[in-house]
Residue frames as qw, qx, qy, qz and C-alpha x, y, z in Angstrom:
[[0.000, 0.889, 0.457, 0.000, 0.00, 0.00, 0.00],
 [0.407, 0.427, 0.000, 0.807, 1.25, 3.44, -0.96],
 [0.373, -0.786, -0.397, 0.292, 1.44, 6.02, 1.84],
 [0.302, 0.690, -0.015, 0.658, 2.22, 9.74, 1.75],
 [0.599, -0.591, -0.329, 0.428, 4.04, 11.11, 4.78],
 [0.207, 0.837, -0.064, 0.502, 4.91, 14.74, 5.43],
 [0.689, -0.380, -0.305, 0.537, 7.63, 15.76, 7.85],
 [0.019, 0.957, -0.072, 0.279, 8.47, 19.15, 9.24],
 [0.854, -0.175, -0.140, 0.470, 12.16, 19.22, 10.15],
 [0.251, -0.863, 0.160, 0.408, 14.82, 21.64, 11.27],
 [0.697, 0.703, -0.095, 0.104, 16.88, 22.67, 8.27],
 [0.422, -0.746, 0.507, 0.094, 20.25, 21.33, 9.41],
 [0.386, 0.527, -0.729, -0.207, 23.04, 19.40, 7.69],
 [0.092, 0.176, -0.975, 0.102, 22.51, 15.63, 7.67],
 [0.545, 0.117, 0.488, -0.672, 18.78, 15.63, 8.47],
 [0.768, 0.369, -0.215, -0.478, 17.72, 14.23, 5.10],
 [0.432, 0.395, -0.810, 0.040, 20.47, 11.61, 5.26],
 [0.169, -0.114, 0.837, -0.508, 19.32, 10.39, 8.69],
 [0.665, 0.237, 0.291, -0.646, 15.71, 10.19, 7.54],
 [0.742, 0.417, -0.406, -0.333, 16.46, 8.26, 4.36],
 [0.229, 0.353, -0.882, 0.212, 18.78, 5.93, 6.31],
 [0.471, -0.029, 0.647, -0.599, 15.90, 5.14, 8.65],
 [0.812, 0.348, 0.020, -0.468, 13.86, 3.90, 5.68],
 [0.564, 0.533, -0.627, -0.074, 16.84, 2.09, 4.18],
 [0.074, -0.343, 0.862, -0.365, 17.73, 0.21, 7.39],
 [0.577, 0.134, 0.639, -0.491, 14.21, -1.18, 7.53],
 [0.267, 0.036, 0.841, 0.469, 14.34, -2.13, 3.84],
 [0.326, 0.743, 0.540, -0.226, 11.54, 0.23, 2.74],
 [0.430, 0.212, 0.401, 0.781, 11.88, 1.95, -0.59],
 [0.115, 0.629, 0.208, -0.740, 11.05, 5.63, -0.91],
 [0.532, 0.527, 0.593, 0.296, 9.14, 5.94, -4.19],
 [0.215, 0.757, 0.170, 0.593, 9.22, 9.72, -4.14],
 [0.488, -0.571, -0.319, 0.578, 10.79, 12.38, -1.94],
 [0.217, 0.748, 0.171, 0.604, 10.55, 16.14, -2.11],
 [0.523, -0.507, -0.330, 0.601, 12.28, 18.62, 0.20],
 [0.231, 0.605, 0.153, 0.746, 12.05, 22.39, 0.40],
 [0.076, 0.076, -0.428, 0.897, 11.95, 25.35, 2.73],
 [0.146, -0.624, -0.765, 0.059, 8.76, 25.71, 4.75],
 [0.045, -0.867, -0.276, -0.412, 6.90, 28.88, 5.70],
 [0.539, -0.836, 0.079, 0.065, 9.04, 29.30, 8.83],
 [0.313, 0.789, -0.513, 0.124, 12.73, 30.23, 8.60],
 [0.108, -0.501, 0.829, -0.225, 15.09, 27.37, 9.42],
 [0.644, 0.084, 0.692, -0.317, 12.41, 24.73, 8.85],
 [0.242, 0.248, -0.726, -0.593, 11.96, 22.42, 5.86],
 [0.798, 0.119, 0.314, -0.500, 9.07, 20.27, 4.71],
 [0.010, -0.279, 0.917, 0.286, 9.70, 16.76, 3.39],
 [0.815, 0.166, 0.109, -0.544, 7.08, 14.78, 1.50],
 [0.098, -0.313, 0.933, 0.147, 7.78, 11.05, 1.15],
 [0.849, 0.115, -0.114, -0.502, 5.76, 8.51, -0.78],
 [0.108, -0.392, 0.910, -0.079, 6.54, 4.98, 0.41],
 [0.767, -0.036, -0.492, -0.410, 5.18, 1.52, -0.27],
 [0.207, -0.328, 0.802, -0.454, 4.53, -0.54, 2.88],
 [0.222, -0.137, -0.956, -0.135, 2.75, -3.81, 3.63],
 [0.344, -0.654, -0.670, -0.069, 0.28, -2.50, 6.22],
 [0.187, -0.876, -0.058, -0.440, -0.70, 0.37, 8.52],
 [0.786, -0.591, -0.001, 0.181, 1.29, -1.12, 11.42],
 [0.734, 0.099, 0.115, 0.662, 4.51, -0.62, 9.46],
 [0.179, 0.669, 0.129, 0.709, 3.78, 3.04, 8.70],
 [0.542, -0.808, -0.087, -0.213, 2.91, 3.59, 12.36],
 [0.838, -0.360, 0.055, 0.407, 6.27, 2.11, 13.36],
 [0.547, 0.358, 0.146, 0.742, 8.14, 4.24, 10.80],
 [0.117, -0.817, -0.153, -0.543, 6.34, 7.35, 12.07],
 [0.702, -0.710, -0.032, 0.048, 7.32, 6.59, 15.67],
 [0.787, -0.126, 0.125, 0.590, 10.95, 6.11, 14.64],
 [0.332, 0.584, 0.186, 0.717, 10.91, 9.35, 12.61],
 [0.355, -0.861, -0.132, -0.339, 9.51, 11.22, 15.62],
 [0.798, -0.511, -0.005, 0.319, 12.50, 10.04, 17.67],
 [0.615, 0.344, 0.078, 0.705, 14.87, 11.90, 15.34],
 [0.329, -0.498, -0.300, 0.744, 16.11, 15.03, 17.10],
 [0.030, -0.202, 0.245, 0.948, 15.59, 17.37, 14.12],
 [0.169, -0.388, -0.773, -0.473, 12.08, 16.12, 13.26],
 [0.206, -0.058, 0.320, -0.923, 9.38, 18.47, 14.51],
 [0.672, 0.213, 0.360, -0.611, 6.27, 16.76, 13.14],
 [0.023, -0.084, 0.922, 0.378, 5.33, 13.62, 11.19],
 [0.593, 0.295, 0.332, -0.672, 1.93, 13.26, 9.52],
 [0.263, 0.123, 0.893, 0.344, 0.53, 10.46, 7.38],
 [0.361, 0.379, 0.059, -0.850, -1.79, 12.30, 4.97],
 [0.011, 0.036, -0.906, -0.421, -2.66, 9.25, 2.86],
 [0.008, -0.495, -0.868, 0.032, -6.26, 8.99, 4.07],
 [0.057, 0.665, 0.268, -0.694, -6.99, 12.70, 3.73],
 [0.532, 0.784, 0.283, 0.149, -8.14, 14.68, 0.73],
 [0.506, -0.529, 0.212, 0.647, -4.86, 16.14, -0.50],
 [0.489, 0.857, -0.106, -0.126, -3.48, 18.40, -3.18],
 [0.726, -0.341, 0.459, 0.381, -0.43, 16.63, -4.65],
 [0.531, 0.828, -0.118, -0.135, 1.77, 17.82, -7.50],
 [0.755, -0.220, 0.393, 0.476, 4.88, 16.70, -9.30],
 [0.290, 0.846, -0.223, -0.389, 7.00, 18.52, -11.88],
 [0.806, 0.024, 0.471, 0.358, 8.69, 16.91, -14.88],
 [0.201, 0.754, -0.359, -0.512, 10.98, 18.33, -17.54],
 [0.815, 0.187, 0.537, 0.113, 10.92, 16.21, -20.69],
 [0.073, 0.609, -0.492, -0.618, 13.34, 16.75, -23.58],
 [0.770, 0.360, 0.516, -0.110, 11.63, 15.24, -26.62],
 [0.358, -0.081, 0.608, 0.703, 13.18, 14.68, -30.03],
 [0.360, 0.760, 0.441, -0.314, 11.32, 17.14, -32.26],
 [0.399, 0.094, 0.487, 0.771, 12.07, 17.89, -35.86],
 [0.177, 0.211, -0.017, -0.961, 10.48, 21.00, -37.41],
 [0.418, -0.062, -0.651, -0.631, 8.04, 18.80, -39.35],
 [0.518, -0.383, -0.763, -0.051, 6.50, 17.14, -36.25],
 [0.141, 0.008, -0.472, 0.870, 6.53, 20.01, -33.73],
 [0.475, -0.164, -0.105, -0.858, 2.91, 20.95, -34.41],
 [0.750, -0.175, -0.603, -0.209, 1.90, 17.34, -33.73],
 [0.505, -0.113, -0.636, 0.572, 3.79, 17.33, -30.43],
 [0.092, -0.108, 0.205, -0.968, 2.32, 20.74, -29.54],
 [0.622, -0.241, -0.344, -0.661, -1.18, 19.32, -30.02],
 [0.720, -0.218, -0.645, 0.137, -0.34, 16.62, -27.43],
 [0.317, 0.043, -0.464, 0.826, 0.93, 19.20, -24.95],
 [0.265, -0.326, -0.082, -0.904, -2.19, 21.41, -24.85],
 [0.708, -0.430, -0.423, -0.367, -4.66, 18.97, -23.20],
 [0.745, -0.260, -0.456, 0.412, -2.15, 18.36, -20.40],
 [0.160, -0.982, -0.045, -0.093, -1.67, 22.10, -19.81],
 [0.761, -0.275, 0.151, 0.568, 2.05, 21.56, -20.22],
 [0.213, 0.954, -0.064, -0.202, 4.31, 24.19, -21.71],
 [0.806, 0.364, -0.034, 0.465, 7.27, 24.30, -24.03],
 [0.389, -0.882, 0.039, 0.262, 10.12, 26.04, -22.23],
 [0.198, -0.634, 0.556, 0.500, 12.89, 25.54, -24.79],
 [0.845, 0.494, 0.189, -0.081, 13.13, 24.69, -28.48],
 [0.356, -0.555, 0.586, 0.471, 16.32, 23.53, -30.14],
 [0.330, 0.414, -0.613, -0.586, 17.14, 22.37, -33.65],
 [0.496, 0.042, -0.835, -0.234, 16.23, 18.76, -32.92],
 [0.356, -0.325, -0.820, 0.309, 14.40, 18.82, -29.59],
 [0.324, -0.654, -0.120, -0.674, 11.89, 20.55, -27.32],
 [0.211, -0.025, -0.783, 0.584, 11.92, 20.78, -23.55],
 [0.461, -0.515, -0.444, -0.571, 8.43, 20.48, -22.10],
 [0.039, -0.157, 0.675, -0.720, 7.42, 21.28, -18.53],
 [0.570, -0.390, -0.562, -0.456, 4.44, 19.47, -17.02],
 [0.109, -0.197, 0.688, -0.691, 3.01, 19.66, -13.51],
 [0.723, -0.202, -0.234, -0.618, 0.22, 17.68, -11.93],
 [0.826, -0.329, 0.390, -0.239, -0.57, 14.48, -10.12],
 [0.364, -0.422, 0.791, 0.254, 1.85, 11.62, -10.70],
 [0.599, 0.345, 0.721, 0.044, -0.62, 9.75, -12.92],
 [0.411, 0.885, 0.124, -0.179, -0.99, 12.78, -15.21],
 [0.057, -0.792, 0.549, 0.260, 2.77, 13.18, -15.54],
 [0.478, -0.168, 0.846, 0.164, 3.20, 9.47, -16.29],
 [0.594, 0.588, 0.545, -0.067, 0.42, 9.55, -18.90],
 [0.288, 0.919, -0.139, -0.232, 2.06, 12.49, -20.65],
 [0.234, -0.608, 0.720, 0.239, 5.46, 10.80, -20.69],
 [0.562, 0.120, 0.812, 0.100, 3.97, 7.67, -22.24],
 [0.509, 0.774, 0.340, -0.164, 2.19, 9.78, -24.86],
 [0.257, 0.903, -0.305, -0.159, 5.39, 11.51, -26.04],
 [0.644, -0.413, 0.619, 0.177, 7.65, 8.45, -25.68],
 [0.780, 0.398, 0.440, 0.200, 7.15, 7.37, -29.34],
 [0.337, 0.933, -0.061, 0.108, 8.74, 10.67, -30.46],
 [0.744, 0.217, -0.350, 0.526, 11.89, 9.83, -28.51],
 [0.457, -0.889, -0.019, -0.032, 12.68, 11.06, -25.02],
 [0.560, 0.580, -0.381, 0.453, 16.22, 12.41, -24.93],
 [0.216, 0.156, -0.645, 0.716, 16.22, 13.39, -21.25],
 [0.526, -0.609, -0.463, -0.371, 13.78, 13.24, -18.38],
 [0.211, 0.129, -0.611, 0.752, 13.90, 14.81, -14.90],
 [0.488, -0.602, -0.503, -0.384, 11.12, 14.53, -12.32],
 [0.172, -0.463, 0.510, -0.704, 10.66, 16.00, -8.89],
 [0.123, -0.202, -0.938, 0.253, 9.14, 14.02, -6.09],
 [0.255, -0.680, -0.596, -0.343, 5.54, 14.49, -5.07],
 [0.055, 0.079, -0.405, 0.909, 4.77, 17.52, -2.93],
 [0.358, -0.506, -0.712, -0.331, 1.46, 17.41, -1.06],
 [0.156, -0.134, 0.445, -0.872, -0.76, 19.22, 1.45],
 [0.101, 0.473, 0.855, -0.190, -4.07, 18.23, 2.97],
 [0.020, 0.582, 0.463, 0.668, -6.89, 20.19, 1.34],
 [0.033, -0.145, 0.346, -0.926, -8.08, 23.27, 3.22],
 [0.599, 0.003, 0.176, -0.781, -11.77, 22.64, 2.85],
 [0.173, -0.010, -0.977, -0.125, -13.28, 19.22, 3.35],
 [0.628, -0.334, -0.248, -0.657, -16.91, 18.31, 3.62],
 [0.531, -0.380, 0.627, -0.424, -17.82, 16.51, 6.87],
 [0.851, 0.044, 0.500, -0.154, -17.40, 12.77, 6.47],
 [0.640, 0.707, -0.249, -0.166, -15.45, 13.20, 3.21],
 [0.636, 0.431, -0.585, 0.260, -12.15, 11.85, 4.51],
 [0.809, -0.537, -0.195, 0.138, -10.55, 10.37, 7.55],
 [0.067, 0.883, -0.389, 0.255, -7.83, 12.42, 9.22],
 [0.955, -0.169, -0.141, 0.199, -4.80, 10.45, 10.32],
 [0.122, 0.842, -0.410, 0.329, -2.06, 12.34, 12.16],
 [0.900, -0.132, -0.364, 0.201, 0.60, 10.21, 13.80],
 [0.216, 0.581, -0.398, 0.677, 2.18, 12.82, 15.99]]
């Protein structure tokens, strides 16, 4: 089962290394990780997407993460209504004769061309992971020269209807 965990941590050297080592020592693979400055100075937000066997495992991981000295808060947001986004830059082989065709594929995804070269285009796409993956598969036949993706970044939605989701904070 895929779980999304957010961590608020002190922005200090080695914090990310200690957190990823915790997952590694327990033989759990991080499918996606995103780190950036939070709204408060000296604090960073980490979003991890991990695959675990059951809820007991994620509860154990959360307890271990909370023991880390630089970790301020750990929240499993998997069961909440969330806003999640990922960014991908895709360099696609594009000759002048097929650029219009590629452009027509870009529009429905609300992606944008951010660079055009003699034989390629760099396309930027943001959205949920499934949207990004669908776009990549759609342009793959044209030839992907390079691909870079960020990890998922997520927040719980601000407004939820009563009974819409189950809140699950493990702090």
